[in-house]
N, C-alpha and C positions, 0 to 999 in steps of 0.2 A: 552892658556893653557887647557891641556888636560881634559878632566872631564869623569865618570864613569857613565852609564845610569841607570837611577832609573827604575823600575816596581814597580805596585802597590800590594798591598797583593794579590789581586785578578788573579794575573797574571797566563797565561797558564804554564804547565812546556814545551810545544812548546815555547812559548815564551823567559822563560829562557833559553835555550839551545840554541836559534837562537842567542840571545845577548853574549852569552859566548863565541860561537864557534867562533863568529868577531870579539869580543873584548879582551876575555880571565878574563872579571870580569861585574858582576852586582848585582846592589843593588835591595832589595826589601824592600820597604818602610812599617813599621808597621806590620810584620808580626807574631809579637810577642806580645801579649796582655799586659797591664800594669801588672795586676796582676800576669803573671807569670815572667817579669821582674823582678818583686818584690822578689819573692819566690828563683830565682837564687840569687839575691844581697843577700839575708838571709843566703841561704844555704852555700855561699862562705865567708861571711863575719870575720868567725871563722878565718878561714886561712887566710885571706888577714891582718888581725889583728896582726899576726908575723913578719911583713915586713922583709921577708928574700927576699933579691934581687939577681939578677945575678953577675954573678963573670968577664963578661969580655964584650966587647963592642958589640957582636953581641945578648946575651943573656940580657943585660941592666944592669947598675948599679943601676940603678932608677928604673928597672923593676920586677914588683913579676909575677912569674907563678907557677899554680897549676895545677898538672897534676890528672891523675886520677878520673875525674870528676864523671864518672858514678857511681863508688864505693862513692864518695861522698857527691852527691847530686840528691836526688829525681827527682827534678825539671831537671836538665840537662837529668835526662833518658827520659822526655818524648819529650824536645828538640830533643833529638838524634834521636827520631824517627817521626819527623815533617812529615806528608806527603808529602808536597809539595816538599820538601829538597831530600826524598827518591827518590820521583819520578822523579824528574830531576836529581839526581845524577845515577839511574840506566840509562835514557834514555840516558844522556850524554856520559856516559861509556858502552853503551851495545855494541858497536863494539869492544872491546878489552876484553869483561869477559863475564861471564855468569851471574852473580852476584857482589855485592859491599861489603866491610867490614866496619866496624867503624875503622878507623887507628889510631887515635890521638884526643884526648882531651884535651884541657888546657884553664883556665883561666888566663888571661893576663891583668896586671893593670900598665899602663904606667904612673907614678909619675910627678910633674912638674921637670924641671931642665933635663929631659932625653935627651938623643940626638939621632938622626935620626938613626935608624939600617940600616945595608948595605942593596942595594938591591939585592935579591937572588930569585932562582927558588926551589922551594919544592922538584919536583923529584931528587934533587942532594943528597937525603939522601942513597940514589940505587947506585948512581954514573952513572958508562953505562952500569948497568944491561939493564935498559928498553930502548929499540930504541927510538929516538927523535920523530919516527912519532907515537908512542903509548902513550896517553895521560895517564898518572895512577891516577888522583887525581880530586876529586870536592870537594875544600875546602869551610867551611862556617866561618864566625866571626859576633857573634851576639852581638850587641851592646847593655851592660847592661848600659852605661848611653852614653850622649849624643856624638858623633864625631866629632871633629871640625879640621880643619888645624891647630890652636893653640896648642888644648890640646894632639895631636899624633895621629890622624888620620891615617888610613892605607896608605900608598904610594903604588899605582898600576902603572905600564907602560903599559897602554893600548894600545892592539896589540902585544906585545913583547912576545906571545908565536908564532907568526909566524916571529919572527925576527931568523937571522942567529945569532948563540949561542953568538958572542964574542961581537955585537954591544953593546952599551953601550945608555942609554938615555942623550938626552938635559932635560935641566932642564924643559923647557914648554912642555916635553912628560911625566912628573910625575902627574899622577892626585892623588886626595884626596878622601877618601871613608868617607865623609861627610854624617851623617845619625843620624836621632832621637833614640833615646833609644827602642829597640824593632825592628829594622830593623836588615835587614841582609845582609852582604856583601858574595857572592857566586865568587870563584875564581878556574882557575885551578892550577895544579901542573907545569907547564909551562911559566905561566907570570911572569913577573919581579915584586916582589912587598918588603915590608918591616916597619916595626912600624914608624912610624911618630915623628918628634921631640915635646916633650911637652914644651912648652916656655909659659904658664902660670904658676901664682902663688899660685893657690890652688887648681885648676882642676886634679883629678886623671879619666883617661879614662879606663873605664873597657870593656873586651870584653869576650865572651867565643869562642873557636876555637873548632869548630866540623869540623874532616876532614874522608873523604870517599875515599877509594883507592878499585881497583881491587883485586878480592877476591883470585889471585894467586901472589899477593905479601906478603911480610912477614911486618906486620904492627911496625911501627914506636912504639907503644905503646901497650902491649900484653895484650890484654883487658881481659883472661882467668886470668891470673896474677892480675888483677889491680882488677878484684871482690875476695875478699877472702871468701864471701859465696852466693849461688845462690840457692835459695828456688823453687823446681818445685813442 
């Protein structure tokens, strides 16, 4: 069974980038303090209480998705500029741009009974505009609850960012991003991945997605429109 490498919270940017280049994904354990996890959960609670779910198999019939997090959560603003993640994203994408931008923000809550999401590559949002040899994304998923295989931990096909486009994984090539609350999964835009199935009866898996892209690409979420007012 494939596995995702875990690094400690004091990992260096070089170590993170090395694993990401090799595997397409890496988990940093315990990078977010417990009080910060609680702040995020508190900020998101009013939105997740509305129980509005996806309307197709990809977004999930039992999955909630909340966007524009920088406008909705002060705690998210702090996480979005986490120094280790920003330095790692800049170093990882440096050969393709002179800086990065916040590309996409979302809170995703996978409820019991949800099926596994289709495996996909996030770079697909730009179609064929970005050549395969250019990596467009450094993506993060912050665990606000424990991620387990049973409750929907993200599926990742380790090393698939180096595969030919049409190759499909065997079951034992799919790893699961099992991690504690406060940990973060980092992955690129070319590795195959997707939300896992939640086979539990009472556990909802909640994560915050903060993705960073090359600064010359159009963002999936327009941060300028997401923020209704900026005080200088």
